[in-house]
BANU-253433 format. One record per residue (C-alpha): residue number from 0; residue in three letters; x, y, z. Coordinates in pm, 1 decimal, always signed. Example, Ala and Ser with C-alpha at 12.3 -4.5 7.8 and 13.67 -1.06 7.14 Angstrom:
2
<atom><num>0</num><residuo>ALA</residuo><c1>+1230.0</c1><c2>-450.0</c2><c3>+780.0</c3></atom>
<atom><num>1</num><residuo>SER</residuo><c1>+1367.0</c1><c2>-106.0</c2><c3>+714.0</c3></atom>
END
This chain:
145
<atom><num>0</num><residuo>ARG</residuo><c1>+5248.8</c1><c2>-5458.9</c2><c3>+10362.8</c3></atom>
<atom><num>1</num><residuo>ILE</residuo><c1>+5128.9</c1><c2>-5807.2</c2><c3>+10274.6</c3></atom>
<atom><num>2</num><residuo>MET</residuo><c1>+4798.4</c1><c2>-5673.5</c2><c3>+10139.2</c3></atom>
<atom><num>3</num><residuo>GLY</residuo><c1>+4985.0</c1><c2>-5451.6</c2><c3>+9892.0</c3></atom>
<atom><num>4</num><residuo>GLN</residuo><c1>+5194.9</c1><c2>-5740.4</c2><c3>+9767.3</c3></atom>
<atom><num>5</num><residuo>VAL</residuo><c1>+4888.2</c1><c2>-5957.9</c2><c3>+9722.6</c3></atom>
<atom><num>6</num><residuo>ALA</residuo><c1>+4688.0</c1><c2>-5687.7</c2><c3>+9540.4</c3></atom>
<atom><num>7</num><residuo>LEU</residuo><c1>+4942.5</c1><c2>-5594.7</c2><c3>+9273.4</c3></atom>
<atom><num>8</num><residuo>PRO</residuo><c1>+5286.0</c1><c2>-5742.8</c2><c3>+9349.7</c3></atom>
<atom><num>9</num><residuo>SER</residuo><c1>+5482.1</c1><c2>-5549.5</c2><c3>+9087.3</c3></atom>
<atom><num>10</num><residuo>PHE</residuo><c1>+5331.0</c1><c2>-5214.9</c2><c3>+9191.9</c3></atom>
<atom><num>11</num><residuo>SER</residuo><c1>+5401.6</c1><c2>-5260.8</c2><c3>+9561.8</c3></atom>
<atom><num>12</num><residuo>LYS</residuo><c1>+5778.6</c1><c2>-5255.0</c2><c3>+9499.2</c3></atom>
<atom><num>13</num><residuo>ALA</residuo><c1>+5785.6</c1><c2>-4967.1</c2><c3>+9246.5</c3></atom>
<atom><num>14</num><residuo>SER</residuo><c1>+5777.5</c1><c2>-4591.0</c2><c3>+9285.5</c3></atom>
<atom><num>15</num><residuo>TYR</residuo><c1>+5456.2</c1><c2>-4409.1</c2><c3>+9210.7</c3></atom>
<atom><num>16</num><residuo>GLY</residuo><c1>+5546.0</c1><c2>-4234.1</c2><c3>+8883.0</c3></atom>
<atom><num>17</num><residuo>PRO</residuo><c1>+5601.8</c1><c2>-4536.9</c2><c3>+8658.4</c3></atom>
<atom><num>18</num><residuo>THR</residuo><c1>+5313.6</c1><c2>-4728.0</c2><c3>+8813.6</c3></atom>
<atom><num>19</num><residuo>PHE</residuo><c1>+5074.5</c1><c2>-4442.5</c2><c3>+8734.1</c3></atom>
<atom><num>20</num><residuo>PHE</residuo><c1>+5153.1</c1><c2>-4471.5</c2><c3>+8364.9</c3></atom>
<atom><num>21</num><residuo>GLN</residuo><c1>+5135.0</c1><c2>-4851.7</c2><c3>+8375.0</c3></atom>
<atom><num>22</num><residuo>CYS</residuo><c1>+4800.5</c1><c2>-4834.7</c2><c3>+8550.2</c3></atom>
<atom><num>23</num><residuo>THR</residuo><c1>+4669.3</c1><c2>-4573.0</c2><c3>+8305.9</c3></atom>
<atom><num>24</num><residuo>LEU</residuo><c1>+4775.6</c1><c2>-4781.7</c2><c3>+8008.1</c3></atom>
<atom><num>25</num><residuo>PHE</residuo><c1>+4613.9</c1><c2>-5090.1</c2><c3>+8157.4</c3></atom>
<atom><num>26</num><residuo>LEU</residuo><c1>+4294.3</c1><c2>-4893.5</c2><c3>+8222.1</c3></atom>
<atom><num>27</num><residuo>LEU</residuo><c1>+4281.9</c1><c2>-4770.9</c2><c3>+7862.3</c3></atom>
<atom><num>28</num><residuo>VAL</residuo><c1>+4329.9</c1><c2>-5123.0</c2><c3>+7725.9</c3></atom>
<atom><num>29</num><residuo>LEU</residuo><c1>+4064.8</c1><c2>-5256.3</c2><c3>+7960.9</c3></atom>
<atom><num>30</num><residuo>LEU</residuo><c1>+3821.3</c1><c2>-4979.2</c2><c3>+7864.7</c3></atom>
<atom><num>31</num><residuo>GLY</residuo><c1>+3879.6</c1><c2>-5061.5</c2><c3>+7497.1</c3></atom>
<atom><num>32</num><residuo>LEU</residuo><c1>+3800.2</c1><c2>-5427.3</c2><c3>+7557.7</c3></atom>
<atom><num>33</num><residuo>LEU</residuo><c1>+3492.2</c1><c2>-5334.6</c2><c3>+7758.2</c3></atom>
<atom><num>34</num><residuo>ALA</residuo><c1>+3377.9</c1><c2>-5107.0</c2><c3>+7474.1</c3></atom>
<atom><num>35</num><residuo>LEU</residuo><c1>+3409.6</c1><c2>-5399.9</c2><c3>+7236.8</c3></atom>
<atom><num>36</num><residuo>VAL</residuo><c1>+3202.7</c1><c2>-5619.4</c2><c3>+7469.8</c3></atom>
<atom><num>37</num><residuo>TRP</residuo><c1>+2938.5</c1><c2>-5346.5</c2><c3>+7496.2</c3></atom>
<atom><num>38</num><residuo>VAL</residuo><c1>+2915.7</c1><c2>-5303.2</c2><c3>+7118.0</c3></atom>
<atom><num>39</num><residuo>VAL</residuo><c1>+2880.9</c1><c2>-5679.2</c2><c3>+7066.4</c3></atom>
<atom><num>40</num><residuo>TYR</residuo><c1>+2609.5</c1><c2>-5690.1</c2><c3>+7332.3</c3></atom>
<atom><num>41</num><residuo>ALA</residuo><c1>+2427.9</c1><c2>-5393.6</c2><c3>+7177.3</c3></atom>
<atom><num>42</num><residuo>LEU</residuo><c1>+2430.0</c1><c2>-5570.3</c2><c3>+6840.3</c3></atom>
<atom><num>43</num><residuo>LEU</residuo><c1>+2309.7</c1><c2>-5902.3</c2><c3>+6981.5</c3></atom>
<atom><num>44</num><residuo>VAL</residuo><c1>+2063.3</c1><c2>-5780.0</c2><c3>+7243.8</c3></atom>
<atom><num>45</num><residuo>GLU</residuo><c1>+1755.4</c1><c2>-5816.9</c2><c3>+7023.5</c3></atom>
<atom><num>46</num><residuo>TRP</residuo><c1>+1845.0</c1><c2>-6176.7</c2><c3>+6937.6</c3></atom>
<atom><num>47</num><residuo>ILE</residuo><c1>+1922.2</c1><c2>-6254.7</c2><c3>+7303.3</c3></atom>
<atom><num>48</num><residuo>PHE</residuo><c1>+1588.6</c1><c2>-6115.4</c2><c3>+7416.5</c3></atom>
<atom><num>49</num><residuo>ILE</residuo><c1>+1395.3</c1><c2>-6289.3</c2><c3>+7139.1</c3></atom>
<atom><num>50</num><residuo>THR</residuo><c1>+1543.5</c1><c2>-6628.6</c2><c3>+7228.3</c3></atom>
<atom><num>51</num><residuo>ALA</residuo><c1>+1573.9</c1><c2>-6603.2</c2><c3>+7605.8</c3></atom>
<atom><num>52</num><residuo>PHE</residuo><c1>+1316.6</c1><c2>-6344.1</c2><c3>+7716.4</c3></atom>
<atom><num>53</num><residuo>PRO</residuo><c1>+1047.2</c1><c2>-6311.7</c2><c3>+7446.6</c3></atom>
<atom><num>54</num><residuo>GLU</residuo><c1>+795.7</c1><c2>-6156.7</c2><c3>+7685.5</c3></atom>
<atom><num>55</num><residuo>TYR</residuo><c1>+1040.2</c1><c2>-5874.6</c2><c3>+7776.6</c3></atom>
<atom><num>56</num><residuo>LEU</residuo><c1>+1135.4</c1><c2>-5747.4</c2><c3>+7430.4</c3></atom>
<atom><num>57</num><residuo>SER</residuo><c1>+1053.1</c1><c2>-5390.7</c2><c3>+7528.9</c3></atom>
<atom><num>58</num><residuo>ALA</residuo><c1>+1321.6</c1><c2>-5404.0</c2><c3>+7799.7</c3></atom>
<atom><num>59</num><residuo>SER</residuo><c1>+1605.2</c1><c2>-5455.8</c2><c3>+7553.0</c3></atom>
<atom><num>60</num><residuo>ALA</residuo><c1>+1664.8</c1><c2>-5080.5</c2><c3>+7520.0</c3></atom>
<atom><num>61</num><residuo>TYR</residuo><c1>+1694.8</c1><c2>-5049.2</c2><c3>+7899.1</c3></atom>
<atom><num>62</num><residuo>SER</residuo><c1>+1933.9</c1><c2>-5341.0</c2><c3>+7895.5</c3></atom>
<atom><num>63</num><residuo>VAL</residuo><c1>+2167.9</c1><c2>-5178.6</c2><c3>+7643.5</c3></atom>
<atom><num>64</num><residuo>VAL</residuo><c1>+2189.0</c1><c2>-4859.1</c2><c3>+7847.9</c3></atom>
<atom><num>65</num><residuo>ALA</residuo><c1>+2227.3</c1><c2>-5049.5</c2><c3>+8175.2</c3></atom>
<atom><num>66</num><residuo>MET</residuo><c1>+2512.8</c1><c2>-5247.0</c2><c3>+8020.9</c3></atom>
<atom><num>67</num><residuo>LEU</residuo><c1>+2715.0</c1><c2>-4922.6</c2><c3>+8023.6</c3></atom>
<atom><num>68</num><residuo>VAL</residuo><c1>+2780.4</c1><c2>-5006.8</c2><c3>+8388.9</c3></atom>
<atom><num>69</num><residuo>ILE</residuo><c1>+3057.1</c1><c2>-5243.2</c2><c3>+8275.6</c3></atom>
<atom><num>70</num><residuo>PHE</residuo><c1>+3272.8</c1><c2>-4937.0</c2><c3>+8217.5</c3></atom>
<atom><num>71</num><residuo>SER</residuo><c1>+3301.8</c1><c2>-4900.0</c2><c3>+8594.9</c3></atom>
<atom><num>72</num><residuo>ALA</residuo><c1>+3499.3</c1><c2>-5227.0</c2><c3>+8618.4</c3></atom>
<atom><num>73</num><residuo>PRO</residuo><c1>+3837.9</c1><c2>-5047.0</c2><c3>+8617.6</c3></atom>
<atom><num>74</num><residuo>VAL</residuo><c1>+3745.4</c1><c2>-4890.3</c2><c3>+8953.1</c3></atom>
<atom><num>75</num><residuo>PHE</residuo><c1>+3866.6</c1><c2>-5209.5</c2><c3>+9117.9</c3></atom>
<atom><num>76</num><residuo>ILE</residuo><c1>+4203.8</c1><c2>-5181.4</c2><c3>+8939.8</c3></atom>
<atom><num>77</num><residuo>ILE</residuo><c1>+4252.2</c1><c2>-4830.9</c2><c3>+9077.1</c3></atom>
<atom><num>78</num><residuo>ARG</residuo><c1>+4156.6</c1><c2>-4940.0</c2><c3>+9427.7</c3></atom>
<atom><num>79</num><residuo>SER</residuo><c1>+4396.0</c1><c2>-5233.6</c2><c3>+9408.3</c3></atom>
<atom><num>80</num><residuo>HIS</residuo><c1>+4663.6</c1><c2>-4990.5</c2><c3>+9294.3</c3></atom>
<atom><num>81</num><residuo>PHE</residuo><c1>+4604.7</c1><c2>-4776.2</c2><c3>+9604.4</c3></atom>
<atom><num>82</num><residuo>THR</residuo><c1>+4617.7</c1><c2>-5087.5</c2><c3>+9822.3</c3></atom>
<atom><num>83</num><residuo>ALA</residuo><c1>+4945.7</c1><c2>-5198.7</c2><c3>+9666.5</c3></atom>
<atom><num>84</num><residuo>LEU</residuo><c1>+5106.8</c1><c2>-4857.5</c2><c3>+9718.6</c3></atom>
<atom><num>85</num><residuo>LYS</residuo><c1>+4963.6</c1><c2>-4822.8</c2><c3>+10068.0</c3></atom>
<atom><num>86</num><residuo>ALA</residuo><c1>+4784.1</c1><c2>-4499.7</c2><c3>+9973.1</c3></atom>
<atom><num>87</num><residuo>GLN</residuo><c1>+4540.0</c1><c2>-4532.0</c2><c3>+10259.9</c3></atom>
<atom><num>88</num><residuo>HIS</residuo><c1>+4390.3</c1><c2>-4183.2</c2><c3>+10232.4</c3></atom>
<atom><num>89</num><residuo>GLN</residuo><c1>+4304.4</c1><c2>-4223.2</c2><c3>+9862.1</c3></atom>
<atom><num>90</num><residuo>LEU</residuo><c1>+4167.7</c1><c2>-4571.0</c2><c3>+9919.4</c3></atom>
<atom><num>91</num><residuo>THR</residuo><c1>+3945.8</c1><c2>-4444.7</c2><c3>+10200.7</c3></atom>
<atom><num>92</num><residuo>GLN</residuo><c1>+3821.5</c1><c2>-4151.9</c2><c3>+9991.4</c3></atom>
<atom><num>93</num><residuo>THR</residuo><c1>+3736.2</c1><c2>-4369.0</c2><c3>+9692.0</c3></atom>
<atom><num>94</num><residuo>LEU</residuo><c1>+3566.7</c1><c2>-4635.4</c2><c3>+9902.5</c3></atom>
<atom><num>95</num><residuo>ARG</residuo><c1>+3367.2</c1><c2>-4376.6</c2><c3>+10094.6</c3></atom>
<atom><num>96</num><residuo>TYR</residuo><c1>+3259.2</c1><c2>-4130.0</c2><c3>+9827.2</c3></atom>
<atom><num>97</num><residuo>GLY</residuo><c1>+3259.5</c1><c2>-4337.9</c2><c3>+9507.1</c3></atom>
<atom><num>98</num><residuo>PRO</residuo><c1>+2950.1</c1><c2>-4544.4</c2><c3>+9592.0</c3></atom>
<atom><num>99</num><residuo>LEU</residuo><c1>+2786.4</c1><c2>-4234.3</c2><c3>+9739.9</c3></atom>
<atom><num>100</num><residuo>ILE</residuo><c1>+2826.9</c1><c2>-4051.1</c2><c3>+9407.0</c3></atom>
<atom><num>101</num><residuo>ARG</residuo><c1>+2690.1</c1><c2>-4350.5</c2><c3>+9217.2</c3></atom>
<atom><num>102</num><residuo>SER</residuo><c1>+2388.6</c1><c2>-4382.0</c2><c3>+9448.4</c3></atom>
<atom><num>103</num><residuo>ALA</residuo><c1>+2310.5</c1><c2>-4009.7</c2><c3>+9445.5</c3></atom>
<atom><num>104</num><residuo>VAL</residuo><c1>+2306.5</c1><c2>-3993.7</c2><c3>+9065.4</c3></atom>
<atom><num>105</num><residuo>LEU</residuo><c1>+2087.1</c1><c2>-4305.0</c2><c3>+9051.5</c3></atom>
<atom><num>106</num><residuo>VAL</residuo><c1>+1833.6</c1><c2>-4164.5</c2><c3>+9298.5</c3></atom>
<atom><num>107</num><residuo>LEU</residuo><c1>+1826.3</c1><c2>-3823.2</c2><c3>+9129.5</c3></atom>
<atom><num>108</num><residuo>GLY</residuo><c1>+1766.2</c1><c2>-3988.2</c2><c3>+8792.9</c3></atom>
<atom><num>109</num><residuo>LEU</residuo><c1>+1491.5</c1><c2>-4208.5</c2><c3>+8933.1</c3></atom>
<atom><num>110</num><residuo>VAL</residuo><c1>+1311.3</c1><c2>-3926.2</c2><c3>+9109.0</c3></atom>
<atom><num>111</num><residuo>GLY</residuo><c1>+1346.1</c1><c2>-3683.7</c2><c3>+8820.7</c3></atom>
<atom><num>112</num><residuo>PHE</residuo><c1>+1285.7</c1><c2>-3904.1</c2><c3>+8517.5</c3></atom>
<atom><num>113</num><residuo>GLY</residuo><c1>+1143.6</c1><c2>-4237.5</c2><c3>+8628.8</c3></atom>
<atom><num>114</num><residuo>LEU</residuo><c1>+1272.6</c1><c2>-4568.1</c2><c3>+8495.2</c3></atom>
<atom><num>115</num><residuo>TRP</residuo><c1>+1477.3</c1><c2>-4417.9</c2><c3>+8210.3</c3></atom>
<atom><num>116</num><residuo>GLY</residuo><c1>+1628.3</c1><c2>-4173.4</c2><c3>+8458.1</c3></atom>
<atom><num>117</num><residuo>ALA</residuo><c1>+1723.0</c1><c2>-4461.7</c2><c3>+8685.8</c3></atom>
<atom><num>118</num><residuo>VAL</residuo><c1>+1885.1</c1><c2>-4655.4</c2><c3>+8403.0</c3></atom>
<atom><num>119</num><residuo>TRP</residuo><c1>+2077.2</c1><c2>-4352.0</c2><c3>+8276.7</c3></atom>
<atom><num>120</num><residuo>GLY</residuo><c1>+2156.1</c1><c2>-4256.5</c2><c3>+8638.5</c3></atom>
<atom><num>121</num><residuo>LEU</residuo><c1>+2306.4</c1><c2>-4599.4</c2><c3>+8691.2</c3></atom>
<atom><num>122</num><residuo>ALA</residuo><c1>+2527.3</c1><c2>-4558.8</c2><c3>+8383.8</c3></atom>
<atom><num>123</num><residuo>ARG</residuo><c1>+2626.3</c1><c2>-4199.7</c2><c3>+8464.4</c3></atom>
<atom><num>124</num><residuo>GLY</residuo><c1>+2688.9</c1><c2>-4280.7</c2><c3>+8829.0</c3></atom>
<atom><num>125</num><residuo>SER</residuo><c1>+2926.3</c1><c2>-4558.3</c2><c3>+8728.3</c3></atom>
<atom><num>126</num><residuo>LEU</residuo><c1>+3111.1</c1><c2>-4324.7</c2><c3>+8493.6</c3></atom>
<atom><num>127</num><residuo>LEU</residuo><c1>+3137.0</c1><c2>-4054.5</c2><c3>+8759.9</c3></atom>
<atom><num>128</num><residuo>GLU</residuo><c1>+3266.7</c1><c2>-4309.2</c2><c3>+9010.3</c3></atom>
<atom><num>129</num><residuo>LEU</residuo><c1>+3534.6</c1><c2>-4416.0</c2><c3>+8762.6</c3></atom>
<atom><num>130</num><residuo>LEU</residuo><c1>+3633.0</c1><c2>-4052.2</c2><c3>+8697.3</c3></atom>
<atom><num>131</num><residuo>PHE</residuo><c1>+3640.9</c1><c2>-3981.9</c2><c3>+9071.8</c3></atom>
<atom><num>132</num><residuo>ASN</residuo><c1>+3873.6</c1><c2>-4276.7</c2><c3>+9129.9</c3></atom>
<atom><num>133</num><residuo>TYR</residuo><c1>+4096.7</c1><c2>-4178.2</c2><c3>+8838.4</c3></atom>
<atom><num>134</num><residuo>TYR</residuo><c1>+4111.2</c1><c2>-3821.7</c2><c3>+8971.1</c3></atom>
<atom><num>135</num><residuo>HIS</residuo><c1>+4248.0</c1><c2>-3957.6</c2><c3>+9299.6</c3></atom>
<atom><num>136</num><residuo>LEU</residuo><c1>+4497.3</c1><c2>-4171.2</c2><c3>+9107.8</c3></atom>
<atom><num>137</num><residuo>TYR</residuo><c1>+4616.8</c1><c2>-3865.7</c2><c3>+8913.9</c3></atom>
<atom><num>138</num><residuo>ARG</residuo><c1>+4626.1</c1><c2>-3651.4</c2><c3>+9228.6</c3></atom>
<atom><num>139</num><residuo>GLU</residuo><c1>+4837.2</c1><c2>-3907.9</c2><c3>+9410.6</c3></atom>
<atom><num>140</num><residuo>ARG</residuo><c1>+5083.0</c1><c2>-3907.8</c2><c3>+9118.5</c3></atom>
<atom><num>141</num><residuo>SER</residuo><c1>+5113.7</c1><c2>-3529.0</c2><c3>+9140.1</c3></atom>
<atom><num>142</num><residuo>ARG</residuo><c1>+5163.0</c1><c2>-3549.0</c2><c3>+9515.3</c3></atom>
<atom><num>143</num><residuo>ALA</residuo><c1>+5434.4</c1><c2>-3818.5</c2><c3>+9484.3</c3></atom>
<atom><num>144</num><residuo>ARG</residuo><c1>+5657.3</c1><c2>-3600.3</c2><c3>+9264.3</c3></atom>
END
């Protein structure tokens, strides 16, 4: 009970329906801000590499793709949401299978396509982990009705 109040105090006292929409809205706003950060980074990456890492200029393209991993940041919001609502089953599923999905996509990309496959696998694995967590969030909302 205390863990839920510490994670997201306002969600721990509310019913599941309204908190789902609040959480979804927060996720969309956060994803928009992260997209803005990614675009700014993509525009400035050449300058950053020229000034800070001149010997690694060829790695700037890898860096831009790898930066897509920031879109997995909302995963922690969803997990905190499950903690606050004491949705133990969903929390266990997302903690168990989310990183497994991310790792599997990374390894498959690395084995199949080398370094570019690993970088794209890292980005895709993060996206799939986010979608997996959001699926559990949506499923819990449907179950709570």
